Structures are given as C-alpha cells and as structure tokens.
PATILO-451561 format. One record per residue (C-alpha): residue in three letters; residue number from 1; x, y, z. Coordinates in Angstrom, 3 decimals. Each point is the difference from the previous one (the first is absolute). Example, Ala and Ser with C-alpha at 12.3 -4.5 7.8 and 13.67 -1.06 7.14 Angstrom:
+---------+-----+----------+----------+----------+
: residuo : num :     east :    north :       up :
+---------+-----+----------+----------+----------+
:     Ala :   1 :   12.300 :   -4.500 :    7.800 :
:     Ser :   2 :    1.370 :    3.440 :   -0.660 :
+---------+-----+----------+----------+----------+
***
This chain:
+---------+-----+----------+----------+----------+
: residuo : num :     east :    north :       up :
+---------+-----+----------+----------+----------+
:     Met :   1 :  -11.767 :    3.785 :   22.364 :
:     Lys :   2 :   -0.081 :   -3.767 :    0.422 :
:     Ile :   3 :    1.535 :   -1.647 :   -3.067 :
:     Ser :   4 :   -1.156 :   -3.582 :   -0.782 :
:     Ser :   5 :    2.687 :   -2.372 :    1.241 :
:     Gln :   6 :   -1.148 :   -2.915 :   -2.186 :
:     Ile :   7 :   -1.066 :    1.344 :   -3.389 :
:     Pro :   8 :    1.744 :    0.772 :   -2.170 :
:     Pro :   9 :    3.804 :   -0.133 :    0.028 :
:     Thr :  10 :    1.871 :    3.326 :    0.379 :
:     Ala :  11 :    2.841 :    1.523 :   -1.958 :
:     Leu :  12 :    2.100 :    3.160 :    0.765 :
:     Tyr :  13 :    0.853 :    2.491 :   -2.743 :
:     Ile :  14 :    2.657 :    2.616 :    0.773 :
:     His :  15 :    0.257 :    2.949 :   -2.427 :
:     Ile :  16 :    3.311 :    1.743 :   -0.743 :
:     Pro :  17 :   -1.097 :    3.165 :   -1.990 :
:     Trp :  18 :    3.226 :    1.096 :   -1.698 :
:     Cys :  19 :    1.681 :   -0.970 :   -3.201 :
:     Val :  20 :    2.912 :    1.487 :   -1.979 :
:     Lys :  21 :   -2.373 :    1.585 :   -2.561 :
:     Lys :  22 :   -3.699 :   -0.273 :   -0.890 :
:     Cys :  23 :   -0.664 :   -2.266 :   -2.998 :
:     Pro :  24 :   -2.465 :    1.520 :   -2.585 :
:     Tyr :  25 :   -2.442 :   -2.981 :    0.279 :
:     Cys :  26 :   -0.002 :   -0.252 :    3.871 :
:     Asp :  27 :   -3.068 :    0.976 :    2.023 :
:     Phe :  28 :    1.217 :   -1.401 :    3.255 :
:     Asn :  29 :    0.495 :    2.300 :    3.072 :
:     Ser :  30 :    3.689 :    0.649 :   -0.684 :
:     His :  31 :    2.240 :    3.012 :    0.152 :
:     Pro :  32 :    3.490 :    0.690 :   -1.538 :
:     Lys :  33 :    2.823 :   -0.499 :    2.452 :
:     Asn :  34 :    1.005 :    3.649 :   -0.152 :
:     His :  35 :   -3.489 :    0.961 :    1.384 :
:     Gly :  36 :    0.368 :   -0.429 :    3.784 :
:     Phe :  37 :    1.722 :   -3.366 :    0.247 :
:     Gln :  38 :    0.331 :   -0.765 :    3.742 :
:     Glu :  39 :    0.955 :   -3.600 :    0.601 :
:     Thr :  40 :    0.599 :    0.123 :    3.797 :
:     Glu :  41 :   -3.043 :    2.170 :    0.745 :
:     Tyr :  42 :   -2.273 :   -2.052 :   -2.217 :
:     Thr :  43 :    1.182 :   -3.234 :    1.555 :
:     Asn :  44 :   -0.781 :    1.482 :    3.453 :
:     Ala :  45 :   -3.422 :    0.923 :   -1.169 :
:     Leu :  46 :   -0.670 :   -3.526 :   -1.372 :
:     Ile :  47 :    1.028 :   -1.499 :    3.366 :
:     Lys :  48 :   -2.357 :    2.320 :    1.839 :
:     Asp :  49 :   -2.772 :   -0.976 :   -2.419 :
:     Ile :  50 :    0.713 :   -3.748 :    0.495 :
:     Arg :  51 :   -0.053 :    0.464 :    3.819 :
:     Ala :  52 :   -3.198 :    2.073 :   -0.071 :
:     Phe :  53 :   -1.913 :   -2.407 :   -2.280 :
:     Ala :  54 :    0.960 :   -3.090 :    1.983 :
:     Thr :  55 :   -0.854 :    1.749 :    3.318 :
:     Glu :  56 :   -3.381 :    1.047 :   -1.208 :
:     His :  57 :   -1.099 :   -3.338 :   -1.455 :
:     Asn :  58 :   -0.174 :   -3.496 :    1.416 :
:     Pro :  59 :    3.075 :   -2.172 :   -0.838 :
:     Val :  60 :    0.391 :   -0.540 :   -3.818 :
:     Cys :  61 :    1.950 :   -2.892 :   -1.509 :
:     Leu :  62 :    1.742 :    0.931 :   -3.184 :
:     Gln :  63 :    0.334 :   -2.522 :   -2.831 :
:     Ser :  64 :    2.103 :    2.343 :   -2.276 :
:     Ile :  65 :    1.731 :    3.370 :   -0.038 :
:     Phe :  66 :    0.621 :    2.089 :   -3.111 :
:     Phe :  67 :    2.198 :    3.073 :   -0.340 :
:     Gly :  68 :   -1.324 :    1.959 :   -3.074 :
:     Gly :  69 :    0.385 :    3.479 :   -1.406 :
:     Gly :  70 :    1.491 :    2.076 :   -1.415 :
:     Thr :  71 :    3.301 :   -1.800 :    0.226 :
:     Pro :  72 :    0.557 :   -1.771 :    3.412 :
:     Ser :  73 :    3.561 :   -0.893 :   -1.066 :
:     Leu :  74 :    0.859 :    3.637 :    0.472 :
:     Phe :  75 :   -0.049 :   -0.776 :    3.746 :
:     Ser :  76 :    3.014 :   -1.547 :    1.708 :
:     Gly :  77 :    0.008 :   -3.476 :    1.417 :
:     Lys :  78 :    0.223 :    1.586 :    3.464 :
:     Ser :  79 :   -3.319 :    1.857 :   -0.500 :
:     Ile :  80 :   -1.749 :   -3.104 :   -1.416 :
:     Asp :  81 :    1.267 :   -2.007 :    2.911 :
:     Arg :  82 :   -1.310 :    2.575 :    2.536 :
:     Ile :  83 :   -3.470 :   -0.174 :   -1.602 :
:     Leu :  84 :   -0.013 :   -3.793 :   -0.041 :
:     Asn :  85 :    1.102 :   -0.168 :    3.605 :
:     Ala :  86 :   -2.861 :    2.270 :    1.023 :
:     Thr :  87 :   -2.416 :   -2.108 :   -2.069 :
:     His :  88 :    1.069 :   -3.209 :    1.838 :
:     Lys :  89 :   -0.154 :    1.846 :    3.341 :
:     Tyr :  90 :   -3.570 :    1.279 :   -0.353 :
:     Phe :  91 :   -1.604 :   -2.643 :   -2.279 :
:     Arg :  92 :    0.041 :   -3.720 :   -0.103 :
:     Val :  93 :    1.704 :   -1.135 :   -3.277 :
:     Val :  94 :   -0.185 :   -3.594 :   -1.001 :
:     Asp :  95 :    3.282 :   -1.787 :   -0.444 :
:     Thr :  96 :   -0.705 :   -0.712 :   -3.623 :
:     Ala :  97 :   -0.968 :    3.611 :   -0.886 :
:     Glu :  98 :    0.819 :    1.193 :   -3.456 :
:     Ile :  99 :    1.866 :    3.354 :    0.376 :
:     Ser : 100 :    0.497 :    1.887 :   -3.272 :
:     Leu : 101 :    1.764 :    3.131 :   -0.956 :
:     Glu : 102 :   -0.186 :    1.927 :   -3.336 :
:     Ser : 103 :    3.270 :    1.060 :   -1.618 :
:     Asn : 104 :    0.956 :    2.194 :   -2.941 :
:     Pro : 105 :    2.948 :   -1.355 :   -2.069 :
:     Gly : 106 :    1.298 :    3.536 :   -0.197 :
:     Thr : 107 :    0.414 :    0.269 :    3.768 :
:     Tyr : 108 :    1.064 :   -3.471 :    0.906 :
:     Asp : 109 :    3.010 :   -0.436 :    2.252 :
:     Cys : 110 :    1.522 :   -3.423 :    0.738 :
:     Gly : 111 :    0.622 :    1.002 :    3.578 :
:     His : 112 :   -3.594 :    1.055 :    0.411 :
:     Tyr : 113 :   -1.228 :   -3.260 :   -1.489 :
:     Arg : 114 :    2.051 :   -2.014 :    2.523 :
:     Glu : 115 :   -1.269 :    2.154 :    2.822 :
:     Tyr : 116 :   -3.687 :   -0.340 :   -1.099 :
:     Phe : 117 :    0.406 :   -3.759 :   -0.098 :
:     Gln : 118 :    1.628 :   -0.087 :    3.416 :
:     Ser : 119 :   -2.793 :    2.111 :    1.464 :
:     Gly : 120 :   -2.646 :   -2.452 :   -1.112 :
:     Ile : 121 :   -0.999 :    0.986 :   -3.463 :
:     Asn : 122 :   -0.509 :   -3.280 :   -1.868 :
:     Arg : 123 :   -1.556 :    1.122 :   -3.242 :
:     Leu : 124 :    1.316 :    2.667 :   -2.307 :
:     Ser : 125 :   -2.058 :    1.688 :   -2.756 :
:     Ile : 126 :    2.116 :    1.816 :   -2.624 :
:     Gly : 127 :   -1.696 :    2.640 :   -2.192 :
:     Ala : 128 :    1.503 :   -0.923 :   -3.378 :
:     Gln : 129 :   -2.841 :    1.099 :   -2.302 :
:     Ser : 130 :    1.984 :   -0.816 :   -3.188 :
:     Phe : 131 :    3.294 :   -1.265 :   -1.260 :
:     Asn : 132 :   -0.059 :    2.431 :   -2.916 :
:     Asp : 133 :    2.104 :    3.040 :    0.824 :
:     Ser : 134 :   -1.946 :    2.195 :   -2.433 :
:     Ala : 135 :   -3.287 :   -1.017 :    1.609 :
:     Leu : 136 :    1.448 :    0.670 :    3.440 :
:     Thr : 137 :    0.911 :    3.513 :   -1.053 :
:     Lys : 138 :   -3.532 :    0.604 :   -1.225 :
:     Leu : 139 :   -1.415 :   -1.259 :    3.280 :
:     Gly : 140 :    2.242 :    2.414 :    1.943 :
:     Arg : 141 :    1.848 :   -2.758 :    1.819 :
:     Ile : 142 :    3.434 :    0.741 :    1.440 :
:     His : 143 :    1.479 :   -3.486 :   -0.653 :
:     Ser : 144 :    1.243 :   -1.975 :   -2.987 :
:     Ala : 145 :   -0.682 :   -3.514 :   -1.084 :
:     Asn : 146 :    3.495 :   -1.014 :    1.199 :
:     Glu : 147 :   -0.663 :    1.407 :    3.401 :
:     Ile : 148 :   -3.088 :   -2.216 :    0.292 :
:     Arg : 149 :    2.221 :   -2.967 :   -0.608 :
:     Glu : 150 :    2.648 :    1.171 :    2.443 :
:     Ala : 151 :   -2.635 :    0.691 :    2.701 :
:     Thr : 152 :   -1.593 :   -3.388 :   -0.418 :
:     Val : 153 :    3.315 :   -1.833 :    0.255 :
:     Ala : 154 :    0.915 :    2.111 :    2.996 :
:     Ala : 155 :   -3.287 :   -0.920 :    1.709 :
:     Phe : 156 :    0.588 :   -3.760 :   -0.553 :
:     Asp : 157 :    3.597 :    0.422 :    1.283 :
:     Ser : 158 :   -1.337 :    1.789 :    3.106 :
:     Gly : 159 :   -1.996 :   -3.064 :    0.967 :
:     Phe : 160 :   -3.423 :    0.636 :   -1.571 :
:     Thr : 161 :   -1.613 :   -3.021 :   -1.593 :
:     Asn : 162 :   -3.433 :    1.535 :   -0.623 :
:     Ile : 163 :    0.271 :    2.903 :   -2.451 :
:     Asn : 164 :   -2.665 :    1.697 :   -2.134 :
:     Leu : 165 :    0.583 :    2.102 :   -3.096 :
:     Asp : 166 :   -2.648 :    2.604 :   -0.949 :
:     Leu : 167 :   -0.369 :    0.378 :   -3.792 :
:     Met : 168 :   -2.391 :    2.081 :   -2.066 :
:     Tyr : 169 :   -1.388 :   -0.554 :   -3.502 :
:     Gly : 170 :   -1.927 :    2.168 :   -2.426 :
:     Leu : 171 :    2.850 :    2.531 :    0.119 :
:     Pro : 172 :    0.283 :    2.942 :   -2.461 :
:     Gly : 173 :    0.907 :   -1.441 :   -3.439 :
:     Gln : 174 :    0.452 :   -3.562 :    1.421 :
:     Ser : 175 :   -0.232 :   -3.013 :   -2.376 :
:     Val : 176 :   -0.904 :   -3.602 :    0.814 :
:     Ala : 177 :    3.619 :   -0.994 :   -0.350 :
:     Gln : 178 :    1.212 :    2.726 :    2.384 :
:     Ala : 179 :   -2.577 :   -0.975 :    2.641 :
:     Ala : 180 :    0.944 :   -3.657 :   -0.364 :
:     Asn : 181 :    3.713 :    0.829 :    0.339 :
:     Asp : 182 :   -0.674 :    1.757 :    3.375 :
:     Leu : 183 :   -1.501 :   -3.280 :    1.254 :
:     Tyr : 184 :    2.902 :   -2.137 :   -1.365 :
:     Glu : 185 :    2.519 :    2.275 :    1.731 :
:     Ala : 186 :   -1.787 :   -0.280 :    3.311 :
:     Ile : 187 :   -0.332 :   -3.798 :   -0.357 :
:     Lys : 188 :    3.804 :   -0.238 :   -0.636 :
:     Leu : 189 :    0.594 :    1.482 :    3.456 :
:     Ser : 190 :   -1.908 :   -2.906 :    1.623 :
:     Val : 191 :   -2.194 :    2.227 :    2.183 :
:     Thr : 192 :   -2.817 :   -1.825 :    1.791 :
:     His : 193 :   -2.792 :    2.492 :   -0.765 :
:     Ile : 194 :   -0.868 :    2.367 :   -2.868 :
:     Ser : 195 :   -2.588 :    2.774 :    0.228 :
:     Trp : 196 :   -0.915 :    0.849 :   -3.623 :
:     Tyr : 197 :   -2.596 :    2.648 :   -0.414 :
:     Gln : 198 :   -1.218 :    2.405 :   -2.625 :
:     Leu : 199 :    1.037 :    3.713 :    0.017 :
:     Thr : 200 :   -3.103 :    2.068 :    0.589 :
:     Leu : 201 :   -0.433 :    3.755 :   -0.055 :
:     Glu : 202 :   -1.146 :    1.032 :    3.506 :
:     Pro : 203 :   -1.444 :    3.431 :    0.850 :
:     Asn : 204 :    2.348 :    2.394 :    1.736 :
:     Thr : 205 :    3.018 :   -1.251 :   -1.849 :
:     His : 206 :    2.181 :    1.625 :   -2.676 :
:     Phe : 207 :   -0.919 :   -2.767 :   -2.493 :
:     Tyr : 208 :   -3.686 :    0.714 :    0.516 :
:     Gln : 209 :    0.466 :    3.634 :   -0.731 :
:     Gln : 210 :    2.299 :   -0.517 :   -2.943 :
:     Pro : 211 :   -0.787 :   -3.570 :   -1.186 :
:     Pro : 212 :    2.623 :   -1.984 :   -1.939 :
:     Ile : 213 :   -1.034 :   -2.095 :   -2.931 :
:     Leu : 214 :   -0.706 :   -3.476 :    1.313 :
:     Pro : 215 :   -0.541 :   -3.282 :   -1.898 :
:     Ala : 216 :   -3.401 :   -0.530 :   -1.518 :
:     Asp : 217 :   -2.472 :   -2.428 :    1.699 :
:     Asp : 218 :    0.586 :   -2.836 :   -2.441 :
:     Leu : 219 :    3.784 :    0.231 :    0.512 :
:     Leu : 220 :   -0.524 :    0.056 :    3.783 :
:     Ala : 221 :   -2.086 :   -3.151 :   -0.207 :
:     Glu : 222 :    2.756 :   -1.707 :   -2.021 :
:     Ile : 223 :    2.668 :    1.082 :    2.494 :
:     Ser : 224 :   -2.080 :   -1.260 :    2.929 :
:     Leu : 225 :   -0.649 :   -3.373 :   -1.718 :
:     Gln : 226 :    3.625 :   -0.532 :   -0.993 :
:     Gly : 227 :    1.231 :    1.053 :    3.397 :
:     Leu : 228 :   -2.299 :   -2.414 :    1.792 :
:     Lys : 229 :    1.307 :   -2.882 :   -2.095 :
:     Ile : 230 :    3.594 :    0.920 :    0.605 :
:     Leu : 231 :   -0.431 :    0.189 :    3.740 :
:     Glu : 232 :   -1.970 :   -3.186 :    0.311 :
:     Asn : 233 :    2.450 :   -1.888 :   -2.293 :
:     Asn : 234 :    2.799 :    0.995 :    2.324 :
:     Gly : 235 :   -1.617 :   -1.098 :    3.195 :
:     Tyr : 236 :   -1.692 :    3.199 :    1.157 :
:     Lys : 237 :   -3.536 :   -0.796 :    1.104 :
:     Arg : 238 :   -2.611 :    2.815 :   -0.365 :
:     Tyr : 239 :   -1.906 :    0.371 :    3.188 :
:     Glu : 240 :   -1.281 :    3.589 :   -0.422 :
:     Ile : 241 :   -0.653 :    2.326 :   -2.901 :
:     Ser : 242 :    3.503 :    1.283 :   -0.022 :
:     Ala : 243 :    1.986 :   -2.328 :    2.342 :
:     Tyr : 244 :    1.996 :   -3.116 :   -0.861 :
:     Ala : 245 :    1.944 :   -2.237 :    2.314 :
:     Arg : 246 :    2.439 :   -2.932 :   -0.074 :
:     Asp : 247 :    0.212 :   -2.733 :    2.690 :
:     Asp : 248 :   -3.284 :    1.116 :    1.531 :
:     Leu : 249 :    1.731 :    3.167 :    1.280 :
:     Leu : 250 :   -3.186 :    2.090 :   -0.391 :
:     Cys : 251 :    0.102 :    3.421 :    1.625 :
:     Arg : 252 :   -1.932 :   -0.754 :    3.261 :
:     His : 253 :   -0.264 :    3.728 :    0.857 :
:     Asn : 254 :   -1.801 :    0.900 :   -3.264 :
:     Ile : 255 :   -2.172 :   -3.121 :    0.094 :
:     Asn : 256 :   -1.274 :    1.212 :    3.409 :
:     Tyr : 257 :   -1.100 :    3.193 :   -1.705 :
:     Trp : 258 :   -1.730 :   -1.833 :   -2.849 :
:     Arg : 259 :   -1.751 :   -2.378 :    2.302 :
:     Tyr : 260 :   -1.398 :    2.972 :    1.955 :
:     Gly : 261 :    2.276 :   -0.639 :    2.997 :
:     Asp : 262 :    0.647 :    2.706 :    2.524 :
:     Tyr : 263 :    2.986 :    2.303 :   -0.218 :
:     Ile : 264 :    1.453 :    2.717 :    2.157 :
:     Gly : 265 :    1.488 :    2.846 :   -2.010 :
:     Leu : 266 :    2.530 :    2.242 :    1.827 :
:     Gly : 267 :    1.915 :    2.891 :   -1.488 :
:     Ala : 268 :   -0.889 :    3.042 :   -1.956 :
:     Gly : 269 :   -3.226 :   -0.535 :   -2.112 :
:     Ala : 270 :   -0.192 :   -3.715 :    0.954 :
:     His : 271 :   -3.431 :   -1.705 :    0.020 :
:     Ser : 272 :   -1.300 :   -2.618 :    2.459 :
:     Lys : 273 :   -2.903 :   -2.415 :   -0.241 :
:     Leu : 274 :   -1.084 :   -1.529 :    3.326 :
:     Ser : 275 :   -2.798 :   -2.419 :    0.904 :
:     Val : 276 :   -1.582 :    0.850 :    3.250 :
:     Ile : 277 :   -2.546 :   -1.797 :    2.121 :
:     Glu : 278 :   -2.896 :    0.985 :    2.337 :
:     Pro : 279 :   -1.536 :    0.746 :   -2.484 :
:     Trp : 280 :    1.784 :   -1.277 :   -3.057 :
:     Ala : 281 :    1.204 :    2.777 :   -2.384 :
:     Ile : 282 :    2.869 :    0.922 :   -2.209 :
:     Val : 283 :    2.016 :    2.999 :    1.126 :
:     Arg : 284 :    2.333 :    1.827 :   -2.370 :
:     Gln : 285 :    2.704 :    2.408 :    1.092 :
:     Gln : 286 :    2.267 :    2.299 :   -1.985 :
:     Arg : 287 :    3.056 :    1.675 :    1.429 :
:     Leu : 288 :    0.809 :    3.692 :   -0.846 :
:     Lys : 289 :    1.606 :    0.069 :   -3.431 :
:     His : 290 :    2.763 :    2.530 :    0.302 :
:     Pro : 291 :    3.084 :   -1.263 :    1.798 :
:     Lys : 292 :    0.364 :    3.239 :    1.973 :
:     Asp : 293 :   -3.593 :   -0.246 :    1.293 :
:     Tyr : 294 :    0.308 :   -3.720 :    0.725 :
:     Met : 295 :    3.217 :    0.536 :    2.037 :
:     Gln : 296 :   -1.538 :    2.851 :    1.914 :
:     His : 297 :   -3.149 :   -1.951 :    1.057 :
:     Ser : 298 :    1.239 :   -3.649 :    0.113 :
:     Gly : 299 :   -1.050 :   -1.753 :    3.196 :
:     Ser : 300 :   -3.222 :    2.005 :    0.338 :
:     His : 301 :   -3.522 :   -0.352 :   -1.350 :
:     Gln : 302 :    0.611 :    3.031 :   -2.143 :
:     Val : 303 :    2.283 :   -2.090 :   -2.277 :
:     Tyr : 304 :   -2.860 :   -1.811 :   -1.750 :
:     Thr : 305 :   -3.573 :    0.312 :   -1.177 :
:     Glu : 306 :   -2.430 :   -2.899 :    0.363 :
:     Thr : 307 :   -3.112 :   -1.283 :   -1.744 :
:     Arg : 308 :   -2.267 :   -2.967 :    0.925 :
:     Ile : 309 :   -1.783 :   -2.394 :   -2.394 :
:     Glu : 310 :   -2.909 :   -1.997 :    1.384 :
:     Asn : 311 :   -2.211 :   -0.435 :   -3.157 :
:     Pro : 312 :    0.272 :   -3.733 :   -0.975 :
:     Lys : 313 :   -0.388 :    0.883 :   -3.725 :
:     Glu : 314 :    2.999 :    2.253 :    0.206 :
:     Ile : 315 :    2.062 :   -2.605 :    1.789 :
:     Ile : 316 :   -0.993 :   -2.693 :   -2.623 :
:     Phe : 317 :    0.955 :    2.339 :   -2.819 :
:     Glu : 318 :    3.382 :    0.875 :    1.519 :
:     Phe : 319 :    0.706 :   -3.720 :    0.729 :
:     Leu : 320 :   -0.677 :   -1.069 :   -3.583 :
:     Met : 321 :    1.849 :    2.985 :   -1.498 :
:     Asn : 322 :    3.065 :   -1.404 :    1.690 :
:     Asn : 323 :   -0.595 :   -3.732 :   -0.309 :
:     Phe : 324 :   -0.896 :    0.010 :   -3.673 :
:     Arg : 325 :    3.627 :    1.032 :   -0.683 :
:     Leu : 326 :    1.133 :   -3.458 :    1.140 :
:     Asp : 327 :   -0.013 :   -2.973 :   -2.313 :
:     Lys : 328 :   -2.141 :   -2.162 :    2.295 :
:     Val : 329 :   -3.526 :   -0.639 :    1.146 :
:     Val : 330 :   -1.508 :    1.906 :    3.000 :
:     Ser : 331 :   -0.808 :   -2.528 :    2.695 :
:     Phe : 332 :   -2.994 :    0.661 :    2.192 :
:     Ile : 333 :    2.144 :   -0.696 :    3.011 :
:     Asp : 334 :    2.466 :    2.644 :   -0.977 :
:     Phe : 335 :   -2.741 :    2.419 :   -0.746 :
:     Ser : 336 :   -1.466 :   -0.338 :    3.462 :
:     Arg : 337 :    3.454 :    0.067 :    1.629 :
:     Phe : 338 :    1.055 :    3.211 :   -1.711 :
:     Thr : 339 :   -3.309 :    1.897 :    0.074 :
:     Gly : 340 :   -1.893 :   -1.295 :    3.131 :
:     Leu : 341 :   -3.028 :   -0.607 :   -2.268 :
:     Ser : 342 :   -1.743 :   -3.283 :   -0.808 :
:     His : 343 :    0.393 :   -1.523 :   -3.463 :
:     Gln : 344 :   -3.709 :    0.459 :   -0.494 :
:     Ala : 345 :    0.657 :    3.751 :   -0.188 :
:     Leu : 346 :    2.468 :   -0.681 :   -2.827 :
:     Leu : 347 :   -2.535 :   -2.135 :   -1.891 :
:     Glu : 348 :   -2.733 :    2.680 :    0.238 :
:     Ala : 349 :    2.405 :    2.637 :   -1.214 :
:     Ser : 350 :    1.014 :   -2.234 :   -2.899 :
:     Thr : 351 :   -3.491 :   -0.347 :   -1.506 :
:     Gly : 352 :    0.579 :    2.430 :   -2.863 :
:     Ala : 353 :    3.461 :   -1.271 :   -0.809 :
:     Ile : 354 :   -1.225 :   -3.641 :   -0.098 :
:     Lys : 355 :   -2.878 :    0.945 :   -2.271 :
:     Asn : 356 :    2.361 :    1.714 :   -2.400 :
:     Glu : 357 :    2.391 :   -2.997 :    0.168 :
:     Leu : 358 :    2.846 :    2.056 :    1.400 :
:     Val : 359 :    0.469 :   -2.277 :    3.022 :
:     Lys : 360 :   -1.018 :   -3.497 :    0.930 :
:     Ile : 361 :   -0.662 :   -1.685 :    3.295 :
:     Asn : 362 :    1.797 :   -3.275 :    0.843 :
:     Lys : 363 :   -0.689 :   -2.129 :    2.977 :
:     Asn : 364 :    1.986 :    2.141 :    2.427 :
:     Ser : 365 :    1.283 :    2.885 :   -2.046 :
:     Leu : 366 :   -0.631 :    2.786 :   -2.461 :
:     Glu : 367 :    1.915 :    0.042 :   -3.285 :
:     Leu : 368 :    0.388 :    2.422 :   -2.895 :
:     Thr : 369 :   -1.081 :   -1.294 :   -3.361 :
:     Gln : 370 :    2.147 :    0.675 :   -3.019 :
:     Thr : 371 :   -2.457 :    2.734 :   -0.863 :
:     Gly : 372 :    0.311 :    1.439 :    3.462 :
:     Lys : 373 :    3.804 :    0.025 :   -0.235 :
:     Arg : 374 :   -0.085 :    1.625 :   -3.439 :
:     Phe : 375 :   -2.470 :    2.687 :    1.181 :
:     Leu : 376 :    1.259 :    0.343 :    3.579 :
:     Asn : 377 :   -1.037 :    3.691 :    0.350 :
:     Asn : 378 :   -3.579 :   -0.963 :   -0.999 :
:     Thr : 379 :    0.085 :   -2.904 :    2.513 :
:     Leu : 380 :    0.990 :    2.348 :    2.807 :
:     Leu : 381 :   -2.545 :    2.582 :   -1.062 :
:     Ser : 382 :   -2.757 :   -2.574 :    0.642 :
:     Tyr : 383 :    1.107 :   -0.114 :    3.650 :
:     Met : 384 :    0.451 :    3.695 :    0.426 :
:     Pro : 385 :   -2.351 :    1.529 :    2.641 :
:     Asp : 386 :   -2.453 :    2.569 :   -1.283 :
:     Thr : 387 :    1.573 :    2.699 :    2.231 :
:     Gln : 388 :    3.339 :   -0.382 :   -1.854 :
:     Arg : 389 :   -1.555 :   -0.596 :   -3.449 :
:     Ser : 390 :   -1.826 :    3.289 :    0.178 :
:     Ser : 391 :    3.227 :    1.842 :    0.551 :
:     Leu : 392 :    1.599 :   -1.303 :   -3.206 :
:     Lys : 393 :    0.535 :    2.310 :   -2.885 :
:     Pro : 394 :   -1.906 :   -1.092 :   -3.161 :
:     Asp : 395 :    3.167 :   -1.185 :   -1.817 :
:     Glu : 396 :    1.180 :   -2.113 :    2.971 :
:     Ala : 397 :   -2.885 :   -2.424 :    0.207 :
:     Gly : 398 :    0.770 :   -2.027 :   -3.091 :
:     Lys : 399 :    3.816 :   -0.355 :    0.315 :
+---------+-----+----------+----------+----------+
***
C-alpha cells in the first residue's frame, strides 16, 4: 500500500490494553490486570507490529505519538523506552513531536514518571474524572482526590510542563456546585489542559445494563454553561467540544483526529485511518482485539482486518463528522488537503444544509451557523450518504 506522503499529517496511537480494574462506564478495549497481563511479551509484540508496518509502507513521518489504554502507566519506563526507541528506529519522528501517555492517579509512581520523561514522553494525561471521593467510588475508580493532587505534583516535579487532567460531569447525583468544584480543583493545580466531558451510558458497559440516576437535561445544560464560564475565566480556551487549553497547548494528537488527519493504530484493538494514492482512497485497519490474539499474530497480516472507502460522499461525511467538533471554520484548502477532493465536491454536498441554514459558505470556507451547532446531529444527517442512512434504526435518525 502506498500511503500519501504529503496529505495529511500522520499520528501514531499505541494501545496498552490492561488496567487495574474495569470501570462500570468504560467501553474501551481494556482488560483487568489479573487477566493475562504480560508486559514484556506485549512490548515485544508492539515492536514487531511497528517494524512490520514501517516495512510494508513507504516512509511515514509522525507528528505525534499517544500511549492510550487501558492504563499505559502500568508499564515500566523501560518498556515505554523500548517502544519509543523502536518507533524512532522505524519511523521518521519530527523533532517537535508531541508524545503523550495516559496515567491513572491510582497507579502513578514517581520513579516511573521520571523514566517516562527521560524516555521522551513530553505530555502526560492524568485520568482524574472527579475530585469528589464519593463520586469516584460510584465511578469505580481506584484513586482518591488526594492521589490526583499527588500525581499531578509528582508529574511537574518529574519535569513535565504539559499536563492534561481528564474530568467528567453529569455524574450520578451531581449538582452544579459539585461539578464546578471539580473544575476549580483542577485549575488550582495549574495544569495546561483540561478535558471535560459528559458521562454517557455506552452499550456493553455495566452502567448501560444497570443505569445509575443521572442529572436531568436542564441541570446538565446549567452545569455545562457554568463550567464553560469557569474555564474561560481562568484562561482555558475551548477549542473542541470537550477540550480546553492554556497557553495554546492544544492537544496536537487529538486535533489531528478531529481534522481528519491520518493515524496509525498499533496494539490490541487499535484502529488506523490511512490516506492512500493511486487511486485516492481511505483505508481503515483494526488490530485483533484480544491481547492474546494480538500477541500471537503481531507482525503478520493476520493481526488486522482492512476496509477501503472510495465513495466521495462517505469521505465528506467522515471529514465533517470530525471537523465539526472543532470550534473553527472548515477551510477549503484543508478540506482538499485532508480528503483529496475538490472544494466543489464539498459545496455540492452542502446544498441541503445551506438551504436549511445549518451551514453557510464564506469566501474560502464552510462554517456552522448557530442553528447548525445547536442541531449538530441534524446537520451531519444532511451529509450522510444514502447507503448509511438506510441502515439507521428509526429512532437514530432524529437524534
């Protein structure tokens, strides 16, 4: 497969599939540590996967690297260092690459943090979720509010200057004041980035099967409005639906996803999105989900399945489904760069949305109207290809 060397930029995602215990709201591909945790064997499998991917494809230049999970901080600094060394050996990595690692406050280790920083990790993302100990217990988290503070201080002391805290709102029984307090506690720690997102009940989770009582919609709206004011008043600029940054330290890895950039996903269950040429198409890969299967087949074609998208309408829909998350206009130049299509194709696809005043056309860009932002699902529905629309269940089309 010949990957486009010019459009768009490429990121690398590395999945570590184990955590101490499975949280009741989590639908990620993660497994409790006591279910087959094999750090050395999995690290070896990742290195084989890195080598095989780089060998099969033309040279790829990485703009960012992200260790996600699961809980990557369960792995030692030595293992992370081995994985990064292999990445630098088989890929081209820009000198200014953002290299992130997710950490659970309940598993942090000062020694590990120092080792991660020394190995080249330059951005740490700490899964706080809340500073309310009662809420943390309901969420099944293994850490306390005080451990969040200790982990954040330890990260700064280890050399990190770019730190994100993940927080959730809309928690069982949560009030506006409690949600606001979580933000104030995070702000006091002077982190550079806060991801603040609403708890949702995802299929195949314990919460979905036995739903807790969540705040009503009007209360959620008030929490969201107050939280936005608190963050902006304290220097955190909103640049995506649930992402806020100080000092322009936006998460470049996630922005690449939302702009429809390319990404290589390695590790159990990881997804890739690749732009290929001759002819232009989008290729998606998914690695085998179970760690045991992944380790067994890593380095071979059996480790992934692949689909190819060539229909321009599908590509436009996917592009906008990502880009509309960002608080910015969609430039025609970026559209062509990230999709390989002319801006005329975007204009033609936007006919219905323009007529319904969901989007508007500027001189060189496409922009959501206030109505389009408010009814984003309806806006996206107007771009959905008929082949996908026909597969919707009746109750999905109007959400």
